[in-house]
KEKE-3310 file (N, C-alpha, C; in steps of 0.2 Angstrom, whole numbers, plus 5000, padded with zeros to 4 digits):
npx = (5156:5166:5166:5174:5177:5172:5174:5161:5160:5167:5168:5172:5177:5191:5198:5195:5193:5180:5163:5153:5142:5129:5124:5116:5126:5125:5127:5139:5134:5136:5145:5138:5143:5153:5150:5157:5170:5176:5187:5186:5193:5206:5212:5203:5188:5190:5198:5188:5178:5186:5187:5175:5172:5170:5184:5193:5206:5211:5203:5192:5177:5160:5152:5142:5127:5124:5114:5104:5100:5093:5094:5105:5106:5115:5126:5136:5149:5151:5151:5142:5125:5121:5118:5100:5093:5091:5076:5069:5070:5058:5048:5046:5038:5025:5024:5023:5011:5002:5003:4998:4985:4981:4981:4972:4961:4960:4957:4945:4937:4937:4948:4945:4947:4947:4958:4972:4987:5003:5012:5026:5031:5028:5039:5037:5029:5027:5016:5016:5010:5003:4998:4988:4984:4974:4972:4962:4966:4961:4948:4953:4967:4982:4981:4985:4996:4998:5008:5011:5021:5022:5035:5040:5043:5052:5056:5065:5062:5050:5037:5033:5020:5016:5016:5006:4997:5000:5000:4999:4995:5007:5014:5024:5032:5034:5042:5057:5073:5087:5103:5100:5089:5073:5062:5052:5055:5067:5084:5086:5074:5060:5058:5045:5037:5042:5040:5026:5022:5027:5019:5007:5009:5015:5008:5006:5021:5032:5040:5053:5067:5083:5097:5110:5113:5122:5134:5148:5138:5122:5105:5089:5077:5063:5054:5048:5045:5057:5062:5071:5070:5081:5084:5091:5089:5075:5068:5060:5067:5072:5078:5077:5090:5095:5094:5090:5088:5084:5082:5075:5073:5067:5056:5040:5032:5026:5035:5040:5053:5064:5079:5080:5085:5082:5087:5085:5082:5088:5092:5106:5124:5129:5119:5118:5130:5127:5117:5123:5133:5140:5146:5157:5160:5164:5171:5170:5175:5167:5165:5166:5157:5153:5152:5145:5150:5145:5151:5155:5167:5174:5165:5154:5139:5129:5128:5129:5126:5131:5128:5139:5154:5154:5148:5136:5131:5120:5111:5108:5105:5102:5109:5109:5121:5125:5121:5130:5142:5153:5168)
npy = (4700:4704:4717:4721:4726:4717:4707:4703:4690:4683:4670:4669:4679:4690:4694:4687:4674:4668:4662:4673:4684:4693:4708:4724:4738:4750:4767:4773:4778:4793:4796:4801:4817:4823:4837:4842:4837:4843:4854:4870:4881:4880:4879:4885:4885:4875:4865:4860:4855:4844:4836:4832:4823:4805:4795:4784:4777:4766:4764:4755:4747:4750:4738:4725:4718:4700:4688:4677:4660:4652:4638:4633:4642:4652:4662:4658:4659:4661:4659:4645:4648:4656:4646:4643:4655:4655:4653:4668:4672:4677:4670:4658:4660:4661:4649:4640:4645:4641:4628:4624:4629:4619:4607:4609:4610:4597:4590:4595:4594:4581:4579:4583:4594:4608:4611:4603:4596:4592:4581:4577:4560:4545:4532:4517:4501:4483:4472:4457:4440:4424:4409:4394:4378:4364:4349:4336:4320:4307:4295:4288:4290:4300:4318:4332:4346:4363:4378:4396:4410:4428:4439:4453:4469:4484:4500:4515:4526:4537:4529:4527:4529:4538:4551:4565:4574:4591:4608:4616:4606:4602:4602:4590:4598:4609:4604:4604:4598:4603:4611:4617:4611:4604:4611:4622:4617:4619:4615:4615:4618:4613:4596:4592:4601:4598:4585:4584:4592:4584:4573:4578:4581:4570:4558:4545:4541:4527:4521:4521:4526:4525:4524:4518:4527:4537:4532:4534:4540:4542:4544:4551:4545:4547:4538:4539:4530:4532:4543:4548:4558:4566:4568:4576:4569:4564:4572:4586:4597:4593:4594:4596:4590:4584:4575:4560:4554:4541:4526:4512:4497:4496:4505:4509:4519:4530:4542:4556:4566:4581:4590:4608:4612:4603:4590:4572:4556:4542:4549:4552:4552:4562:4570:4575:4582:4591:4599:4605:4614:4626:4622:4612:4595:4580:4563:4549:4534:4526:4515:4504:4509:4520:4537:4554:4571:4586:4603:4619:4631:4623:4620:4608:4603:4594:4577:4559:4542:4534:4523:4521:4530:4533:4542:4536:4531:4531:4541:4537:4541:4556:4566:4577:4590:4588:4579:4569:4568:4561:4553)
npz = (5050:5059:5056:5046:5029:5014:4999:4988:4984:4994:5007:5020:5034:5032:5043:5055:5052:5052:5048:5037:5045:5039:5043:5046:5049:5061:5063:5075:5091:5099:5114:5129:5135:5149:5157:5167:5167:5156:5150:5146:5146:5145:5132:5124:5114:5104:5110:5119:5111:5106:5118:5120:5111:5106:5110:5099:5096:5090:5079:5077:5072:5077:5089:5084:5087:5088:5080:5088:5086:5096:5097:5105:5114:5114:5104:5090:5094:5108:5126:5135:5141:5156:5171:5176:5187:5205:5213:5221:5239:5244:5239:5247:5259:5253:5246:5257:5262:5252:5252:5265:5263:5253:5260:5271:5262:5257:5269:5273:5261:5256:5248:5235:5222:5210:5204:5197:5204:5203:5213:5223:5223:5232:5238:5229:5231:5230:5235:5244:5241:5245:5239:5241:5233:5233:5225:5221:5216:5212:5218:5233:5230:5234:5236:5226:5230:5227:5228:5228:5228:5230:5229:5239:5234:5236:5231:5232:5225:5217:5208:5190:5188:5197:5195:5190:5177:5172:5167:5150:5135:5124:5107:5097:5090:5098:5108:5106:5104:5112:5117:5130:5135:5133:5122:5130:5142:5153:5158:5175:5179:5190:5195:5198:5190:5176:5175:5176:5165:5154:5156:5153:5139:5133:5139:5152:5160:5156:5163:5177:5186:5196:5193:5182:5172:5173:5178:5190:5198:5204:5196:5195:5184:5171:5159:5142:5129:5117:5124:5138:5152:5163:5180:5195:5206:5217:5226:5235:5230:5218:5202:5184:5173:5162:5146:5136:5121:5111:5102:5111:5118:5129:5129:5122:5118:5105:5102:5094:5091:5087:5085:5086:5074:5065:5065:5066:5074:5064:5053:5041:5043:5035:5033:5046:5046:5036:5042:5053:5048:5053:5064:5074:5071:5077:5079:5091:5099:5110:5123:5114:5104:5091:5092:5089:5091:5094:5094:5099:5098:5107:5116:5122:5113:5108:5108:5104:5099:5084:5070:5062:5056:5043:5029:5026:5038:5052:5063:5080:5092:5102:5113:5127:5133:5147:5161:5158:5149:5135:5141)
capx = (5156:5171:5166:5179:5174:5173:5171:5154:5162:5171:5163:5175:5180:5198:5201:5195:5191:5173:5158:5150:5135:5127:5120:5117:5130:5122:5132:5140:5131:5142:5145:5136:5149:5152:5152:5162:5176:5178:5191:5185:5196:5213:5215:5198:5183:5193:5200:5183:5175:5189:5187:5168:5171:5172:5190:5193:5213:5212:5199:5188:5170:5155:5150:5136:5124:5124:5107:5104:5095:5089:5094:5109:5105:5121:5129:5141:5156:5150:5150:5135:5121:5121:5112:5095:5094:5087:5070:5070:5068:5052:5043:5045:5031:5019:5023:5020:5003:4998:5003:4993:4978:4979:4981:4965:4956:4960:4954:4937:4933:4939:4953:4942:4949:4946:4965:4976:4993:5008:5015:5032:5028:5031:5041:5032:5029:5024:5013:5017:5004:5004:4991:4989:4979:4974:4968:4961:4967:4955:4946:4958:4973:4984:4979:4991:4995:5003:5008:5015:5022:5025:5040:5038:5049:5051:5060:5065:5061:5043:5035:5032:5013:5015:5016:5000:4997:4999:5002:4996:4997:5012:5015:5030:5036:5036:5048:5063:5079:5092:5108:5098:5083:5068:5058:5051:5058:5075:5089:5086:5067:5060:5056:5037:5035:5044:5037:5019:5021:5028:5014:5001:5010:5016:5005:5009:5028:5031:5046:5056:5073:5087:5103:5111:5114:5127:5139:5145:5132:5114:5101:5082:5074:5058:5055:5043:5047:5064:5064:5072:5071:5085:5084:5097:5086:5068:5065:5056:5071:5076:5078:5079:5097:5098:5089:5093:5083:5087:5078:5076:5069:5063:5051:5036:5028:5029:5037:5045:5056:5069:5082:5078:5088:5079:5090:5080:5085:5088:5096:5113:5130:5130:5113:5120:5135:5124:5113:5126:5140:5144:5149:5162:5157:5170:5168:5174:5173:5165:5163:5165:5152:5154:5147:5146:5151:5143:5153:5156:5173:5176:5160:5149:5132:5124:5131:5125:5129:5129:5129:5146:5156:5153:5143:5129:5130:5114:5110:5105:5103:5103:5110:5111:5128:5125:5127:5134:5145:5158:5174)
capy = (4699:4709:4724:4722:4726:4710:4707:4699:4682:4679:4667:4670:4685:4690:4696:4681:4668:4665:4663:4680:4686:4699:4712:4731:4741:4756:4772:4774:4783:4797:4795:4807:4820:4825:4844:4844:4835:4847:4860:4874:4887:4880:4881:4887:4880:4869:4859:4858:4850:4838:4833:4830:4817:4798:4793:4778:4777:4760:4764:4749:4748:4748:4732:4723:4711:4694:4685:4670:4656:4649:4631:4632:4647:4656:4663:4653:4659:4663:4653:4643:4652:4655:4642:4647:4659:4652:4657:4672:4669:4678:4664:4653:4660:4660:4642:4637:4646:4637:4620:4624:4629:4613:4602:4609:4609:4590:4588:4597:4592:4575:4579:4585:4601:4609:4612:4597:4598:4586:4581:4572:4553:4541:4526:4511:4494:4478:4468:4449:4435:4417:4405:4387:4375:4357:4346:4329:4316:4301:4292:4283:4293:4306:4324:4336:4353:4368:4385:4401:4416:4434:4442:4460:4473:4491:4504:4520:4532:4538:4525:4531:4531:4543:4559:4568:4579:4598:4612:4615:4601:4604:4598:4588:4603:4613:4600:4604:4595:4608:4611:4620:4608:4601:4616:4626:4613:4620:4612:4619:4618:4607:4589:4592:4605:4595:4578:4585:4594:4578:4568:4581:4581:4562:4553:4543:4539:4520:4518:4526:4522:4530:4522:4515:4531:4541:4529:4530:4544:4540:4550:4548:4547:4545:4536:4539:4527:4534:4549:4548:4564:4564:4573:4576:4567:4564:4575:4592:4602:4589:4598:4593:4591:4581:4570:4555:4552:4536:4520:4508:4491:4497:4510:4507:4525:4533:4549:4558:4573:4582:4596:4614:4613:4598:4583:4567:4549:4538:4553:4550:4556:4567:4574:4578:4587:4597:4602:4609:4617:4631:4620:4607:4589:4575:4556:4546:4528:4525:4508:4500:4512:4526:4543:4560:4576:4593:4607:4626:4634:4619:4618:4602:4606:4589:4571:4553:4536:4533:4516:4521:4536:4535:4547:4533:4530:4534:4544:4532:4544:4562:4567:4584:4589:4586:4578:4563:4568:4556:4554)
capz = (5058:5063:5054:5040:5022:5010:4992:4988:4983:5000:5012:5027:5037:5032:5050:5061:5048:5054:5042:5038:5048:5037:5047:5044:5054:5063:5065:5082:5095:5103:5121:5133:5138:5156:5156:5173:5165:5150:5152:5140:5147:5145:5126:5120:5111:5100:5115:5123:5107:5106:5124:5120:5106:5109:5107:5095:5093:5084:5072:5077:5070:5082:5091:5081:5091:5084:5081:5092:5084:5101:5098:5109:5120:5113:5097:5087:5097:5115:5131:5136:5145:5163:5174:5179:5193:5210:5215:5226:5245:5246:5236:5252:5263:5248:5245:5263:5263:5247:5255:5271:5260:5250:5266:5274:5257:5257:5275:5273:5256:5253:5243:5229:5220:5204:5201:5197:5206:5203:5220:5223:5224:5238:5235:5227:5234:5228:5240:5243:5241:5245:5237:5241:5230:5234:5219:5222:5209:5211:5225:5236:5229:5237:5233:5224:5233:5224:5231:5224:5233:5226:5233:5241:5231:5237:5228:5236:5221:5215:5202:5184:5188:5203:5192:5187:5172:5174:5162:5144:5131:5119:5101:5097:5087:5103:5112:5101:5107:5112:5123:5136:5138:5128:5121:5135:5148:5153:5164:5181:5181:5195:5193:5198:5184:5170:5175:5175:5158:5150:5157:5149:5132:5131:5142:5158:5159:5155:5168:5181:5189:5199:5192:5176:5166:5174:5183:5196:5201:5203:5194:5194:5177:5169:5152:5138:5124:5117:5128:5146:5156:5169:5186:5200:5212:5217:5232:5234:5227:5213:5196:5177:5172:5155:5142:5131:5115:5107:5102:5116:5118:5136:5128:5116:5115:5099:5103:5088:5093:5083:5086:5083:5067:5061:5066:5069:5073:5058:5048:5040:5046:5030:5035:5052:5045:5032:5046:5057:5044:5056:5071:5074:5072:5078:5081:5096:5100:5118:5125:5108:5100:5088:5094:5086:5096:5090:5098:5096:5102:5113:5121:5119:5113:5108:5106:5103:5096:5077:5067:5059:5055:5036:5027:5026:5045:5054:5070:5084:5098:5103:5120:5130:5135:5154:5166:5157:5143:5135:5144)
cpx = (5161:5171:5171:5176:5176:5171:5165:5155:5166:5166:5166:5177:5188:5202:5201:5194:5185:5169:5155:5143:5133:5122:5121:5121:5127:5128:5133:5137:5136:5140:5142:5142:5147:5154:5157:5169:5179:5181:5191:5189:5204:5216:5209:5193:5185:5195:5194:5179:5179:5188:5180:5167:5173:5179:5190:5200:5214:5208:5194:5181:5166:5153:5143:5133:5123:5117:5108:5098:5090:5090:5099:5110:5111:5122:5134:5148:5156:5150:5143:5131:5122:5116:5106:5096:5089:5081:5071:5067:5061:5046:5041:5039:5024:5018:5021:5012:4999:4998:4999:4986:4976:4978:4974:4959:4954:4956:4946:4933:4934:4944:4951:4944:4948:4953:4969:4984:4998:5012:5021:5029:5031:5035:5037:5034:5025:5022:5015:5011:5007:4998:4993:4983:4979:4969:4968:4962:4962:4954:4951:4966:4975:4982:4986:4991:5000:5003:5012:5015:5025:5029:5039:5044:5047:5057:5060:5063:5053:5042:5034:5024:5011:5014:5009:5001:4996:5002:4998:4999:5001:5012:5022:5035:5039:5042:5053:5069:5084:5098:5106:5092:5079:5062:5058:5054:5065:5078:5087:5079:5066:5057:5048:5035:5036:5040:5029:5018:5022:5022:5008:5003:5011:5012:5009:5016:5027:5036:5049:5062:5078:5095:5104:5113:5120:5132:5145:5140:5126:5110:5094:5079:5067:5058:5048:5045:5055:5066:5065:5074:5075:5085:5090:5095:5078:5064:5062:5060:5074:5074:5080:5086:5099:5093:5093:5087:5086:5082:5080:5071:5065:5057:5047:5032:5031:5030:5042:5046:5062:5073:5079:5080:5085:5082:5085:5084:5084:5091:5103:5117:5130:5125:5115:5125:5133:5120:5117:5133:5144:5147:5154:5159:5163:5166:5173:5171:5173:5162:5161:5160:5154:5149:5150:5147:5150:5146:5154:5161:5175:5171:5155:5142:5127:5129:5127:5128:5126:5131:5136:5147:5156:5148:5135:5127:5123:5115:5106:5102:5106:5103:5111:5118:5130:5121:5131:5137:5151:5164:5180)
cpy = (4703:4716:4726:4722:4719:4711:4702:4692:4679:4677:4668:4677:4685:4691:4690:4675:4664:4666:4670:4679:4693:4703:4720:4734:4748:4761:4772:4780:4787:4796:4802:4811:4822:4832:4845:4842:4838:4853:4865:4881:4887:4882:4883:4882:4874:4863:4856:4853:4844:4834:4829:4823:4810:4796:4785:4777:4771:4760:4758:4751:4747:4741:4731:4717:4705:4690:4678:4666:4653:4642:4629:4637:4651:4657:4658:4653:4661:4658:4651:4648:4651:4650:4646:4649:4655:4656:4662:4670:4671:4674:4659:4653:4659:4653:4638:4638:4642:4630:4619:4624:4622:4607:4603:4608:4601:4587:4589:4595:4586:4574:4581:4592:4601:4610:4605:4599:4592:4587:4575:4566:4550:4535:4520:4505:4489:4473:4461:4445:4429:4413:4398:4383:4367:4354:4339:4325:4311:4299:4287:4285:4299:4312:4328:4343:4357:4374:4389:4407:4422:4438:4450:4464:4480:4495:4511:4527:4531:4533:4530:4533:4536:4550:4560:4573:4586:4602:4611:4609:4604:4599:4596:4593:4608:4610:4599:4602:4601:4607:4612:4616:4605:4607:4621:4623:4614:4617:4617:4619:4612:4601:4589:4595:4601:4588:4579:4588:4589:4574:4571:4580:4574:4557:4551:4540:4531:4517:4523:4522:4527:4528:4520:4520:4535:4538:4533:4534:4541:4545:4547:4550:4544:4544:4537:4537:4528:4539:4547:4555:4562:4570:4571:4573:4566:4567:4582:4597:4599:4594:4594:4595:4588:4577:4566:4553:4547:4530:4515:4502:4492:4501:4508:4513:4528:4541:4552:4565:4574:4588:4602:4615:4607:4591:4577:4560:4546:4542:4551:4554:4562:4572:4578:4584:4593:4601:4607:4611:4622:4629:4614:4600:4584:4568:4553:4539:4527:4519:4504:4503:4518:4531:4549:4565:4583:4599:4614:4629:4629:4617:4613:4605:4600:4583:4565:4548:4536:4526:4516:4528:4538:4539:4544:4531:4533:4536:4540:4535:4551:4564:4574:4583:4587:4582:4572:4564:4563:4558:4556)
cpz = (5062:5061:5048:5034:5018:5003:4992:4987:4989:5004:5019:5028:5036:5038:5055:5058:5050:5048:5043:5041:5045:5040:5045:5050:5056:5064:5073:5086:5100:5110:5124:5137:5145:5156:5162:5171:5159:5152:5146:5141:5146:5138:5122:5117:5108:5105:5118:5118:5106:5111:5124:5115:5109:5106:5104:5092:5088:5079:5072:5076:5077:5083:5088:5085:5086:5085:5083:5089:5090:5103:5104:5115:5120:5106:5096:5091:5104:5119:5132:5141:5152:5165:5176:5186:5198:5211:5221:5233:5247:5243:5242:5256:5259:5247:5251:5264:5258:5250:5260:5268:5257:5255:5268:5269:5257:5263:5275:5267:5252:5248:5236:5227:5213:5200:5202:5199:5206:5210:5219:5226:5229:5235:5234:5230:5231:5233:5239:5244:5241:5244:5237:5238:5231:5229:5221:5216:5208:5218:5227:5234:5233:5233:5231:5227:5230:5228:5227:5229:5228:5231:5234:5238:5232:5234:5231:5232:5219:5208:5196:5185:5194:5200:5188:5182:5175:5168:5155:5140:5125:5113:5102:5094:5093:5108:5107:5106:5107:5118:5129:5139:5132:5127:5127:5142:5148:5159:5169:5183:5186:5192:5193:5192:5177:5170:5173:5168:5153:5150:5153:5142:5129:5134:5148:5156:5159:5161:5171:5184:5192:5198:5184:5170:5167:5180:5184:5200:5199:5200:5193:5187:5176:5161:5148:5131:5123:5120:5135:5148:5162:5174:5191:5206:5212:5223:5230:5229:5221:5206:5189:5174:5165:5152:5138:5126:5110:5107:5107:5116:5125:5135:5122:5114:5109:5100:5098:5090:5088:5087:5083:5076:5063:5061:5069:5069:5067:5052:5047:5043:5041:5032:5041:5050:5040:5036:5050:5054:5048:5063:5069:5075:5072:5080:5086:5097:5108:5119:5119:5103:5097:5090:5091:5092:5092:5095:5094:5100:5107:5117:5118:5119:5113:5106:5106:5099:5088:5075:5065:5058:5048:5035:5027:5033:5047:5061:5074:5090:5098:5110:5121:5132:5142:5156:5164:5150:5142:5138:5139)
residu = (HIS:CYS:GLY:THR:PRO:ARG:PRO:ALA:ASP:GLU:THR:LEU:CYS:PRO:GLN:CYS:GLY:LYS:PRO:TRP:ILE:ASP:VAL:ARG:ILE:ALA:ALA:PRO:THR:PRO:ALA:THR:PRO:ASN:PRO:ALA:ALA:VAL:ASP:THR:THR:ALA:VAL:GLY:PRO:THR:ALA:ALA:ALA:ALA:ALA:LEU:SER:THR:PRO:ASN:PRO:GLU:GLY:GLN:PRO:PRO:LEU:VAL:PRO:ILE:HIS:ASP:THR:GLY:GLU:PHE:GLY:MET:ASP:ASP:TRP:SER:LEU:PRO:PRO:ASP:PRO:PRO:LYS:ARG:ARG:THR:VAL:TRP:LEU:LEU:PRO:ILE:ALA:LEU:LEU:VAL:ALA:VAL:ALA:ALA:PHE:TRP:SER:PHE:VAL:TYR:PHE:GLY:GLY:GLN:SER:ALA:THR:THR:THR:THR:LEU:ALA:ALA:VAL:PRO:SER:THR:THR:SER:SER:THR:SER:THR:THR:THR:THR:VAL:PRO:ILE:ALA:LEU:GLY:GLU:PRO:SER:THR:THR:THR:SER:SER:THR:THR:THR:THR:THR:THR:VAL:PRO:TYR:PRO:SER:ALA:GLU:SER:TRP:VAL:ALA:SER:GLY:GLU:ASP:LEU:SER:SER:ILE:ASP:LEU:GLY:LEU:ALA:ALA:ALA:GLY:ILE:GLY:PRO:LEU:LEU:PHE:GLY:ASP:SER:LEU:GLU:ALA:VAL:ALA:GLY:GLN:LEU:VAL:THR:THR:LEU:GLY:GLN:ALA:GLU:SER:ALA:GLY:ASP:SER:GLY:LEU:CYS:GLN:PRO:ASP:GLU:ALA:TYR:TRP:LEU:GLN:TRP:GLY:PRO:LEU:LYS:ALA:ILE:PHE:ASP:GLY:TYR:GLY:PRO:ASP:ALA:SER:PHE:VAL:SER:TYR:ARG:TYR:GLU:GLU:SER:GLU:ASP:GLY:SER:ALA:ASN:VAL:ILE:LEU:ARG:THR:LEU:SER:GLY:LEU:GLU:LEU:GLY:GLN:THR:VAL:SER:GLN:LEU:GLN:ALA:THR:TYR:THR:GLN:PHE:THR:ILE:THR:PHE:GLU:LEU:ILE:ASP:GLY:ARG:ASP:HIS:PHE:ARG:LEU:ALA:SER:GLY:GLY:ASP:LEU:LEU:LEU:TRP:GLY:PRO:VAL:SER:SER:THR:ASP:ALA:THR:GLY:THR:VAL:LEU:GLY:ILE:TYR:SER:PRO:THR:PRO:CYS:PRO:PRO:ALA)
# end
């Protein structure tokens, strides 16, 4: 990895101590000389040729690009990827034109359109009802009257049924759990796009909420069985920020996902360690429950609860690194 020769039976680099990454080292490309900076008249052609050569006083080998597996959006010793860039300002007038066109299409054609668009949902409300029933007992006896009342409940966030399908149907293999997102759904993508894509792939969300995951901060979430997709709000500018994948009594959908390297719920701690041999795995007790931490160079990549830290313990959950890492 550092360009240092090694015997065939060595497994670690003698210079930096990292595992070997075997690649072919290309010959260095000479730098393009600047003719204006070469003084060919001072000491003759020999000095000019020396000035055109690329200096390498320390004798270091050329840099070799490191292959990125894509699971964590980085190589084994680099920093996490930069956050997704903001959309350019010129998209705003186009979005306004599309919104106006969709509005007038709804007015003139009764809301019927060949294109299905996911829209930010409105708060959900449960209407109240009151029923009174009078039942006569027998002739000459007083009747019995019963009544029931349904309490009105209003939540400020969109309900799970508010989101409609959009995008192509993906397989569970396409939805690989990684440090940067779930398959093609990356952190920073809009709530509308991610919710619509998950509805297309996994079906209608089972439940929704806006608290209980990242105390004391609130976060809007949608749940499909063991998967909870977490967003930084539910407004038009809300975006995908995290996920939690774990068996839960609140969800019944049969959603089977795994990391890009193949880690699944129910696998043992020894399988976890064998899957990620090139990374650092530690264990912490959080709220009375054992959790694993998968890191690289101090950067948290994945974490989650385990039944125990023994080799036979099982992985009970797989969490993305943000926005709710363990304290």
